[in-house]
TORPA-4810 file (N, C-alpha, C, O; in nm, 3 decimals):
<nodes>
NODE_1_-1.213_0.891_-3.088_-1.129_1.008_-3.113_-1.187_1.085_-3.232_-1.226_1.025_-3.332_M
NODE_2_-1.192_1.216_-3.220_-1.246_1.300_-3.326_-1.132_1.370_-3.398_-1.037_1.411_-3.330_L
NODE_3_-1.133_1.386_-3.527_-1.240_1.344_-3.618_-1.240_1.193_-3.636_-1.143_1.124_-3.605_P
NODE_4_-1.352_1.144_-3.688_-1.358_1.004_-3.725_-1.285_0.989_-3.857_-1.297_1.074_-3.945_L
NODE_5_-1.208_0.883_-3.871_-1.133_0.862_-3.994_-1.166_0.724_-4.049_-1.162_0.625_-3.976_Q
NODE_6_-1.198_0.720_-4.178_-1.220_0.594_-4.247_-1.109_0.579_-4.350_-1.014_0.658_-4.350_T
NODE_7_-1.118_0.481_-4.435_-1.012_0.462_-4.534_-1.001_0.579_-4.631_-0.892_0.607_-4.682_S
NODE_8_-1.114_0.650_-4.656_-1.111_0.760_-4.753_-1.158_0.894_-4.699_-1.145_0.996_-4.766_R
NODE_9_-1.214_0.894_-4.578_-1.285_1.013_-4.531_-1.240_1.058_-4.393_-1.186_0.981_-4.313_L
NODE_10_-1.264_1.187_-4.368_-1.258_1.246_-4.234_-1.398_1.296_-4.206_-1.460_1.362_-4.290_L
NODE_11_-1.449_1.266_-4.088_-1.585_1.306_-4.052_-1.573_1.389_-3.923_-1.538_1.336_-3.818_V
NODE_12_-1.602_1.519_-3.934_-1.583_1.616_-3.826_-1.715_1.665_-3.769_-1.805_1.700_-3.845_F
NODE_13_-1.729_1.669_-3.637_-1.846_1.736_-3.580_-1.823_1.887_-3.583_-1.710_1.934_-3.564_P
NODE_14_-1.927_1.963_-3.607_-1.915_2.109_-3.618_-1.963_2.177_-3.491_-2.073_2.151_-3.442_C
NODE_15_-1.879_2.264_-3.439_-1.915_2.346_-3.323_-1.990_2.471_-3.372_-1.993_2.500_-3.492_R
NODE_16_-2.049_2.542_-3.279_-2.129_2.659_-3.310_-2.058_2.760_-3.400_-2.119_2.806_-3.497_L
NODE_17_-1.931_2.798_-3.373_-1.869_2.898_-3.461_-1.861_2.853_-3.608_-1.879_2.935_-3.698_P
NODE_18_-1.833_2.726_-3.631_-1.822_2.676_-3.768_-1.959_2.673_-3.835_-1.973_2.710_-3.951_V
NODE_19_-2.061_2.628_-3.762_-2.196_2.625_-3.818_-2.241_2.767_-3.853_-2.307_2.789_-3.955_I
NODE_20_-2.204_2.863_-3.769_-2.238_3.003_-3.797_-2.166_3.051_-3.923_-2.226_3.118_-4.006_T
NODE_21_-2.038_3.017_-3.937_-1.963_3.054_-4.058_-2.027_2.992_-4.183_-2.038_3.058_-4.286_E
NODE_22_-2.070_2.867_-4.172_-2.135_2.801_-4.285_-2.264_2.874_-4.320_-2.291_2.903_-4.437_I
NODE_23_-2.343_2.904_-4.218_-2.471_2.973_-4.239_-2.451_3.110_-4.306_-2.526_3.148_-4.395_Y
NODE_24_-2.350_3.182_-4.261_-2.323_3.315_-4.314_-2.244_3.312_-4.446_-2.214_3.417_-4.503_L
NODE_25_-2.212_3.193_-4.492_-2.130_3.174_-4.611_-1.997_3.249_-4.600_-1.946_3.305_-4.696_Q
NODE_26_-1.944_3.247_-4.479_-1.817_3.312_-4.448_-1.703_3.229_-4.511_-1.696_3.108_-4.487_D
NODE_27_-1.616_3.291_-4.589_-1.505_3.217_-4.649_-1.413_3.151_-4.545_-1.341_3.056_-4.576_P
NODE_28_-1.416_3.200_-4.422_-1.334_3.142_-4.315_-1.377_2.999_-4.282_-1.299_2.925_-4.222_H
NODE_29_-1.499_2.959_-4.320_-1.547_2.823_-4.291_-1.453_2.719_-4.352_-1.425_2.616_-4.290_A
NODE_30_-1.405_2.745_-4.473_-1.314_2.650_-4.538_-1.185_2.636_-4.458_-1.132_2.526_-4.442_A
NODE_31_-1.136_2.747_-4.407_-1.015_2.743_-4.324_-1.043_2.668_-4.194_-0.961_2.588_-4.150_E
NODE_32_-1.157_2.695_-4.132_-1.193_2.626_-4.007_-1.202_2.476_-4.027_-1.161_2.399_-3.940_S
NODE_33_-1.254_2.434_-4.142_-1.269_2.291_-4.171_-1.146_2.232_-4.239_-1.137_2.110_-4.256_L
NODE_34_-1.052_2.317_-4.276_-0.932_2.275_-4.347_-0.968_2.193_-4.470_-0.911_2.087_-4.496_Q
NODE_35_-1.065_2.246_-4.546_-1.113_2.177_-4.665_-1.169_2.277_-4.765_-1.211_2.387_-4.729_A
NODE_36_-1.169_2.236_-4.890_-1.234_2.314_-4.994_-1.384_2.287_-4.985_-1.425_2.171_-4.977_R
NODE_37_-1.464_2.391_-4.986_-1.610_2.376_-4.978_-1.668_2.408_-5.115_-1.662_2.523_-5.159_I
NODE_38_-1.725_2.309_-5.183_-1.787_2.336_-5.313_-1.899_2.439_-5.298_-1.969_2.441_-5.196_P
NODE_39_-1.917_2.526_-5.398_-2.017_2.633_-5.387_-2.161_2.583_-5.370_-2.244_2.655_-5.316_P
NODE_40_-2.190_2.462_-5.415_-2.327_2.410_-5.405_-2.359_2.350_-5.267_-2.473_2.309_-5.243_E
NODE_41_-2.261_2.344_-5.177_-2.286_2.296_-5.041_-2.300_2.416_-4.949_-2.224_2.512_-4.965_W
NODE_42_-2.391_2.416_-4.855_-2.481_2.307_-4.818_-2.601_2.297_-4.912_-2.644_2.395_-4.972_P
NODE_43_-2.654_2.175_-4.921_-2.775_2.152_-5.000_-2.894_2.216_-4.929_-2.884_2.253_-4.812_L
NODE_44_-3.006_2.228_-4.999_-3.123_2.303_-4.951_-3.173_2.259_-4.813_-3.202_2.344_-4.729_A
NODE_45_-3.184_2.129_-4.789_-3.236_2.082_-4.660_-3.149_2.129_-4.543_-3.201_2.176_-4.442_D
NODE_46_-3.017_2.116_-4.558_-2.928_2.160_-4.451_-2.931_2.312_-4.439_-2.933_2.365_-4.328_L
NODE_47_-2.931_2.381_-4.551_-2.936_2.528_-4.549_-3.055_2.576_-4.466_-3.044_2.671_-4.388_K
NODE_48_-3.167_2.509_-4.484_-3.289_2.543_-4.410_-3.274_2.512_-4.260_-3.334_2.582_-4.178_E
NODE_49_-3.196_2.410_-4.225_-3.180_2.369_-4.085_-3.075_2.448_-4.008_-3.077_2.447_-3.885_Q
NODE_50_-2.985_2.516_-4.076_-2.874_2.584_-4.008_-2.919_2.680_-3.898_-2.860_2.677_-3.790_L
NODE_51_-3.020_2.766_-3.920_-3.062_2.854_-3.810_-3.108_2.774_-3.686_-3.080_2.814_-3.573_P
NODE_52_-3.176_2.664_-3.709_-3.221_2.580_-3.597_-3.100_2.519_-3.524_-3.099_2.513_-3.401_H
NODE_53_-2.999_2.475_-3.599_-2.879_2.418_-3.536_-2.807_2.522_-3.452_-2.760_2.493_-3.342_L
NODE_54_-2.798_2.643_-3.505_-2.733_2.753_-3.432_-2.809_2.781_-3.303_-2.749_2.791_-3.196_I
NODE_55_-2.939_2.793_-3.313_-3.022_2.820_-3.195_-3.010_2.706_-3.092_-3.000_2.731_-2.972_E
NODE_56_-3.011_2.584_-3.139_-3.000_2.469_-3.049_-2.869_2.474_-2.972_-2.867_2.456_-2.851_T
NODE_57_-2.757_2.499_-3.042_-2.627_2.504_-2.975_-2.613_2.625_-2.883_-2.544_2.618_-2.781_L
NODE_58_-2.679_2.735_-2.917_-2.676_2.851_-2.827_-2.751_2.820_-2.698_-2.707_2.858_-2.589_Q
NODE_59_-2.865_2.751_-2.710_-2.946_2.718_-2.593_-2.893_2.599_-2.515_-2.911_2.590_-2.393_D
NODE_60_-2.825_2.507_-2.585_-2.780_2.383_-2.523_-2.643_2.344_-2.579_-2.635_2.263_-2.672_D
NODE_61_-2.535_2.400_-2.525_-2.401_2.368_-2.576_-2.369_2.219_-2.572_-2.284_2.172_-2.648_P
NODE_62_-2.436_2.144_-2.485_-2.411_1.999_-2.478_-2.472_1.924_-2.596_-2.455_1.802_-2.607_K
NODE_63_-2.543_1.996_-2.684_-2.594_1.933_-2.807_-2.478_1.898_-2.900_-2.493_1.813_-2.989_A
NODE_64_-2.363_1.963_-2.881_-2.242_1.924_-2.954_-2.189_1.797_-2.889_-2.177_1.793_-2.767_F
NODE_65_-2.159_1.696_-2.965_-2.150_1.677_-3.108_-2.268_1.601_-3.170_-2.249_1.521_-3.261_P
NODE_66_-2.387_1.626_-3.122_-2.505_1.550_-3.164_-2.582_1.614_-3.278_-2.700_1.584_-3.298_W
NODE_67_-2.518_1.703_-3.353_-2.587_1.769_-3.464_-2.510_1.748_-3.593_-2.500_1.635_-3.642_L
NODE_68_-2.455_1.851_-3.649_-2.394_1.848_-3.782_-2.249_1.797_-3.779_-2.166_1.845_-3.702_L
NODE_69_-2.221_1.700_-3.865_-2.085_1.654_-3.893_-2.063_1.673_-4.043_-2.155_1.651_-4.122_W
NODE_70_-1.944_1.712_-4.082_-1.913_1.726_-4.225_-1.827_1.608_-4.269_-1.750_1.552_-4.192_V
NODE_71_-1.844_1.572_-4.397_-1.770_1.461_-4.456_-1.670_1.520_-4.554_-1.706_1.591_-4.648_I
NODE_72_-1.543_1.491_-4.531_-1.435_1.546_-4.612_-1.355_1.433_-4.674_-1.315_1.338_-4.606_I
NODE_73_-1.332_1.443_-4.805_-1.246_1.346_-4.873_-1.104_1.367_-4.819_-1.047_1.475_-4.834_D
NODE_74_-1.049_1.265_-4.758_-0.919_1.278_-4.692_-0.805_1.304_-4.791_-0.706_1.368_-4.757_A
NODE_75_-0.820_1.254_-4.912_-0.712_1.268_-5.010_-0.701_1.410_-5.066_-0.593_1.468_-5.067_K
NODE_76_-0.814_1.464_-5.112_-0.805_1.597_-5.173_-0.863_1.709_-5.086_-0.873_1.824_-5.131_D
NODE_77_-0.903_1.675_-4.962_-0.950_1.776_-4.866_-1.067_1.857_-4.920_-1.070_1.980_-4.908_K
NODE_78_-1.164_1.787_-4.980_-1.285_1.851_-5.030_-1.404_1.806_-4.948_-1.419_1.687_-4.921_T
NODE_79_-1.487_1.899_-4.907_-1.610_1.867_-4.836_-1.706_1.805_-4.938_-1.734_1.865_-5.042_L
NODE_80_-1.757_1.686_-4.908_-1.842_1.616_-5.004_-1.986_1.598_-4.955_-2.074_1.561_-5.033_I
NODE_81_-2.010_1.624_-4.826_-2.146_1.609_-4.774_-2.150_1.626_-4.624_-2.056_1.675_-4.563_G
NODE_82_-2.262_1.584_-4.567_-2.280_1.597_-4.423_-2.360_1.479_-4.370_-2.434_1.413_-4.443_D
NODE_83_-2.343_1.456_-4.243_-2.411_1.348_-4.173_-2.427_1.398_-4.030_-2.355_1.489_-3.989_V
NODE_84_-2.516_1.342_-3.956_-2.529_1.385_-3.817_-2.654_1.330_-3.755_-2.723_1.246_-3.812_G
NODE_85_-2.682_1.380_-3.638_-2.800_1.339_-3.564_-2.893_1.459_-3.551_-2.852_1.574_-3.568_F
NODE_86_-3.017_1.430_-3.520_-3.117_1.536_-3.508_-3.131_1.582_-3.364_-3.236_1.630_-3.323_K
NODE_87_-3.024_1.566_-3.288_-3.022_1.610_-3.149_-2.958_1.506_-3.060_-2.919_1.398_-3.103_G
NODE_88_-2.948_1.544_-2.932_-2.889_1.454_-2.833_-2.977_1.330_-2.814_-3.095_1.332_-2.848_R
NODE_89_-2.919_1.223_-2.761_-3.001_1.105_-2.732_-3.116_1.142_-2.639_-3.098_1.220_-2.546_P
NODE_90_-3.233_1.084_-2.664_-3.346_1.110_-2.575_-3.333_1.026_-2.448_-3.234_0.955_-2.431_D
NODE_91_-3.432_1.034_-2.360_-3.424_0.965_-2.231_-3.418_0.813_-2.246_-3.379_0.743_-2.152_K
NODE_92_-3.458_0.762_-2.364_-3.451_0.618_-2.390_-3.323_0.577_-2.463_-3.307_0.460_-2.499_N
NODE_93_-3.233_0.673_-2.484_-3.107_0.643_-2.551_-3.120_0.632_-2.703_-3.043_0.560_-2.766_G
NODE_94_-3.216_0.703_-2.761_-3.241_0.698_-2.905_-3.190_0.825_-2.972_-3.214_0.936_-2.924_V
NODE_95_-3.117_0.807_-3.085_-3.076_0.920_-3.169_-3.121_0.891_-3.311_-3.129_0.776_-3.353_V
NODE_96_-3.149_0.999_-3.385_-3.190_0.984_-3.524_-3.081_1.038_-3.615_-3.037_1.152_-3.600_E
NODE_97_-3.039_0.956_-3.709_-2.934_0.994_-3.804_-2.996_1.049_-3.932_-3.104_1.006_-3.974_I
NODE_98_-2.927_1.144_-3.994_-2.965_1.199_-4.123_-2.838_1.231_-4.200_-2.731_1.246_-4.140_G
NODE_99_-2.849_1.243_-4.331_-2.729_1.265_-4.411_-2.764_1.315_-4.551_-2.876_1.299_-4.598_Y
NODE_100_-2.664_1.376_-4.615_-2.676_1.413_-4.756_-2.536_1.421_-4.816_-2.438_1.448_-4.748_S
NODE_101_-2.532_1.395_-4.945_-2.406_1.395_-5.018_-2.425_1.479_-5.144_-2.529_1.471_-5.209_L
NODE_102_-2.326_1.557_-5.178_-2.333_1.633_-5.302_-2.346_1.534_-5.419_-2.282_1.429_-5.418_L
NODE_103_-2.429_1.568_-5.519_-2.457_1.473_-5.629_-2.333_1.416_-5.697_-2.332_1.298_-5.734_P
NODE_104_-2.231_1.497_-5.715_-2.113_1.448_-5.788_-2.032_1.345_-5.709_-1.939_1.286_-5.764_Q
NODE_105_-2.065_1.323_-5.582_-1.993_1.225_-5.500_-2.077_1.102_-5.466_-2.033_1.016_-5.390_F
NODE_106_-2.195_1.094_-5.523_-2.284_0.981_-5.495_-2.241_0.856_-5.571_-2.164_0.863_-5.667_R
NODE_107_-2.293_0.744_-5.526_-2.268_0.613_-5.590_-2.122_0.570_-5.585_-2.074_0.501_-5.675_D
NODE_108_-2.052_0.611_-5.481_-1.911_0.570_-5.463_-1.889_0.506_-5.326_-1.776_0.472_-5.291_R
NODE_109_-1.997_0.491_-5.249_-1.984_0.429_-5.117_-1.942_0.524_-5.006_-1.919_0.481_-4.893_G
NODE_110_-1.931_0.653_-5.038_-1.887_0.749_-4.936_-1.985_0.758_-4.819_-1.944_0.759_-4.703_Y
NODE_111_-2.116_0.765_-4.850_-2.212_0.780_-4.741_-2.214_0.656_-4.654_-2.228_0.666_-4.532_M
NODE_112_-2.202_0.540_-4.714_-2.196_0.418_-4.635_-2.080_0.424_-4.536_-2.095_0.388_-4.419_Q
NODE_113_-1.965_0.469_-4.585_-1.845_0.480_-4.502_-1.867_0.579_-4.387_-1.837_0.549_-4.271_E
NODE_114_-1.918_0.697_-4.420_-1.937_0.801_-4.319_-2.044_0.762_-4.217_-2.024_0.778_-4.097_A
NODE_115_-2.157_0.712_-4.265_-2.266_0.675_-4.173_-2.224_0.559_-4.083_-2.259_0.558_-3.965_A
NODE_116_-2.151_0.463_-4.137_-2.103_0.351_-4.055_-2.013_0.402_-3.943_-2.027_0.362_-3.828_T
NODE_117_-1.920_0.490_-3.978_-1.829_0.545_-3.877_-1.906_0.620_-3.769_-1.876_0.607_-3.650_A
NODE_118_-2.006_0.699_-3.810_-2.082_0.778_-3.713_-2.169_0.689_-3.623_-2.179_0.714_-3.502_L
NODE_119_-2.230_0.588_-3.680_-2.313_0.497_-3.598_-2.225_0.422_-3.498_-2.263_0.404_-3.383_V
NODE_120_-2.107_0.378_-3.542_-2.015_0.312_-3.448_-1.975_0.408_-3.337_-1.970_0.369_-3.220_H
NODE_121_-1.948_0.533_-3.371_-1.914_0.633_-3.269_-2.031_0.648_-3.171_-2.011_0.651_-3.050_W
NODE_122_-2.153_0.658_-3.224_-2.270_0.677_-3.138_-2.283_0.563_-3.038_-2.309_0.586_-2.920_A
NODE_123_-2.266_0.440_-3.085_-2.281_0.325_-2.995_-2.164_0.311_-2.898_-2.171_0.231_-2.804_F
NODE_124_-2.058_0.386_-2.917_-1.950_0.390_-2.818_-1.987_0.481_-2.702_-1.923_0.477_-2.596_Q
NODE_125_-2.090_0.564_-2.720_-2.136_0.652_-2.614_-2.228_0.567_-2.525_-2.324_0.509_-2.575_Q
NODE_126_-2.201_0.558_-2.396_-2.270_0.461_-2.311_-2.422_0.476_-2.304_-2.491_0.378_-2.278_P
NODE_127_-2.475_0.595_-2.326_-2.619_0.617_-2.311_-2.698_0.593_-2.440_-2.821_0.600_-2.439_H
NODE_128_-2.629_0.563_-2.553_-2.700_0.538_-2.680_-2.735_0.390_-2.690_-2.649_0.303_-2.685_V
NODE_129_-2.865_0.365_-2.706_-2.915_0.227_-2.716_-2.972_0.195_-2.853_-2.977_0.079_-2.893_K
NODE_130_-3.015_0.299_-2.925_-3.079_0.276_-3.054_-3.055_0.395_-3.146_-3.059_0.510_-3.104_K
NODE_131_-3.031_0.364_-3.275_-3.021_0.467_-3.379_-3.140_0.444_-3.472_-3.166_0.332_-3.515_V
NODE_132_-3.212_0.551_-3.502_-3.326_0.543_-3.592_-3.301_0.636_-3.712_-3.214_0.723_-3.709_V
NODE_133_-3.380_0.612_-3.816_-3.371_0.695_-3.937_-3.504_0.685_-4.009_-3.588_0.601_-3.978_A
NODE_134_-3.520_0.773_-4.107_-3.634_0.762_-4.196_-3.588_0.801_-4.336_-3.498_0.883_-4.352_E
NODE_135_-3.650_0.739_-4.435_-3.621_0.779_-4.573_-3.746_0.764_-4.657_-3.831_0.679_-4.631_C
NODE_136_-3.755_0.848_-4.757_-3.867_0.843_-4.850_-3.866_0.709_-4.923_-3.760_0.656_-4.956_D
NODE_137_-3.984_0.654_-4.947_-3.994_0.524_-5.014_-3.928_0.524_-5.151_-3.888_0.419_-5.200_V
NODE_138_-3.917_0.640_-5.214_-3.857_0.647_-5.347_-3.706_0.665_-5.345_-3.642_0.660_-5.451_T
NODE_139_-3.647_0.686_-5.228_-3.504_0.713_-5.218_-3.427_0.581_-5.202_-3.391_0.541_-5.091_N
NODE_140_-3.403_0.515_-5.314_-3.337_0.384_-5.309_-3.193_0.392_-5.260_-3.145_0.298_-5.196_T
NODE_141_-3.122_0.500_-5.290_-2.983_0.513_-5.244_-2.978_0.520_-5.092_-2.895_0.453_-5.030_A
NODE_142_-3.065_0.600_-5.032_-3.069_0.610_-4.886_-3.110_0.477_-4.825_-3.057_0.435_-4.722_S
NODE_143_-3.203_0.412_-4.887_-3.248_0.282_-4.839_-3.133_0.182_-4.836_-3.118_0.106_-4.740_R
NODE_144_-3.050_0.182_-4.943_-2.933_0.092_-4.948_-2.836_0.123_-4.835_-2.782_0.032_-4.772_R
NODE_145_-2.812_0.251_-4.808_-2.721_0.289_-4.699_-2.773_0.232_-4.567_-2.697_0.171_-4.491_V
NODE_146_-2.901_0.252_-4.540_-2.958_0.205_-4.414_-2.956_0.053_-4.404_-2.929_-0.001_-4.297_L
NODE_147_-2.984_-0.016_-4.513_-2.979_-0.162_-4.512_-2.836_-0.211_-4.486_-2.816_-0.305_-4.409_E
NODE_148_-2.738_-0.148_-4.549_-2.598_-0.188_-4.530_-2.549_-0.159_-4.389_-2.458_-0.224_-4.339_K
NODE_149_-2.610_-0.061_-4.324_-2.579_-0.033_-4.184_-2.633_-0.143_-4.093_-2.594_-0.154_-3.976_L
NODE_150_-2.723_-0.224_-4.148_-2.786_-0.329_-4.068_-2.917_-0.284_-4.005_-2.972_-0.354_-3.920_G
NODE_151_-2.966_-0.168_-4.046_-3.091_-0.118_-3.989_-3.208_-0.202_-4.042_-3.204_-0.255_-4.153_M
NODE_152_-3.311_-0.211_-3.960_-3.432_-0.286_-3.994_-3.547_-0.189_-4.016_-3.561_-0.089_-3.945_Q
NODE_153_-3.630_-0.220_-4.117_-3.750_-0.139_-4.137_-3.838_-0.155_-4.014_-3.852_-0.264_-3.959_E
NODE_154_-3.898_-0.044_-3.973_-3.974_-0.042_-3.849_-4.109_0.024_-3.869_-4.166_0.079_-3.775_N
NODE_155_-4.163_0.020_-3.994_-4.293_0.078_-4.020_-4.286_0.192_-4.118_-4.180_0.226_-4.171_G
NODE_156_-4.403_0.250_-4.142_-4.418_0.360_-4.237_-4.494_0.474_-4.172_-4.584_0.452_-4.090_M
NODE_157_-4.458_0.596_-4.209_-4.535_0.714_-4.174_-4.551_0.792_-4.304_-4.457_0.855_-4.352_T
NODE_158_-4.671_0.786_-4.360_-4.693_0.849_-4.490_-4.606_0.782_-4.594_-4.614_0.661_-4.615_G
NODE_159_-4.523_0.863_-4.661_-4.432_0.811_-4.764_-4.293_0.782_-4.709_-4.200_0.757_-4.786_E
NODE_160_-4.278_0.786_-4.577_-4.148_0.767_-4.515_-4.138_0.629_-4.450_-4.228_0.587_-4.376_M
NODE_161_-4.028_0.559_-4.479_-4.000_0.432_-4.414_-3.922_0.463_-4.286_-3.826_0.539_-4.288_I
NODE_162_-3.964_0.404_-4.176_-3.896_0.420_-4.048_-3.797_0.304_-4.031_-3.828_0.190_-4.067_Q
NODE_163_-3.680_0.333_-3.977_-3.573_0.234_-3.960_-3.522_0.238_-3.817_-3.534_0.340_-3.748_W
NODE_164_-3.464_0.125_-3.772_-3.403_0.121_-3.638_-3.287_0.025_-3.636_-3.282_-0.072_-3.711_R
NODE_165_-3.193_0.054_-3.547_-3.079_-0.033_-3.522_-3.050_-0.029_-3.373_-3.024_0.078_-3.317_L
NODE_166_-3.054_-0.144_-3.309_-3.023_-0.153_-3.166_-2.874_-0.175_-3.148_-2.807_-0.230_-3.236_L
NODE_167_-2.822_-0.132_-3.035_-2.679_-0.144_-3.006_-2.627_-0.284_-3.036_-2.524_-0.298_-3.103_R
NODE_168_-2.694_-0.387_-2.990_-2.646_-0.524_-3.008_-2.654_-0.576_-3.150_-2.601_-0.683_-3.180_G
NODE_169_-2.720_-0.503_-3.240_-2.734_-0.544_-3.379_-2.629_-0.484_-3.472_-2.625_-0.514_-3.591_E
NODE_170_-2.544_-0.399_-3.417_-2.445_-0.328_-3.497_-2.345_-0.425_-3.559_-2.288_-0.509_-3.490_L
NODE_171_-2.325_-0.411_-3.691_-2.227_-0.493_-3.763_-2.089_-0.435_-3.745_-2.073_-0.313_-3.734_R
NODE_172_-1.987_-0.522_-3.742_-1.848_-0.471_-3.731_-1.811_-0.393_-3.857_-1.865_-0.417_-3.965_P
NODE_173_-1.719_-0.299_-3.841_-1.668_-0.223_-3.955_-1.577_-0.315_-4.036_-1.490_-0.383_-3.982_I
NODE_174_-1.600_-0.317_-4.169_-1.516_-0.400_-4.256_-1.408_-0.318_-4.321_-1.328_-0.371_-4.398_R
</nodes>
């Protein structure tokens, strides 16, 4: 059931109109998300990806909900970050997860909570067999999130560690 709800968070998939509002910095985005959006969000990486997300959803409406999800603190209704996949599952049932959290909300376990909920949702979809990720070797916080998800290192590409989690390896939500 959407949105995903954890003990502290709401995790919402974003449809094309909301992603467009975010891209255009339309004040209506906060109303659409029913949350306060800090002025520093979206962070640079997501800001750069928004035109691609818009184009993807225009060309392939079924890419929803396989792209951008927002993370909202359920108590104070503040957007604290984003999580999502880099597209629909491929023909082998593989999706790649990515995420970011505003700096002032880091080191509180929020990303672990949001990513766990999203990975569990993904594996509830019958065609998803594997979730993959990558993180820079220097990004210890991201590495901890992936390890706590139960992901296994699966090699290196340059300075990026590759990770994988198979459906049968998924840990229960605690």
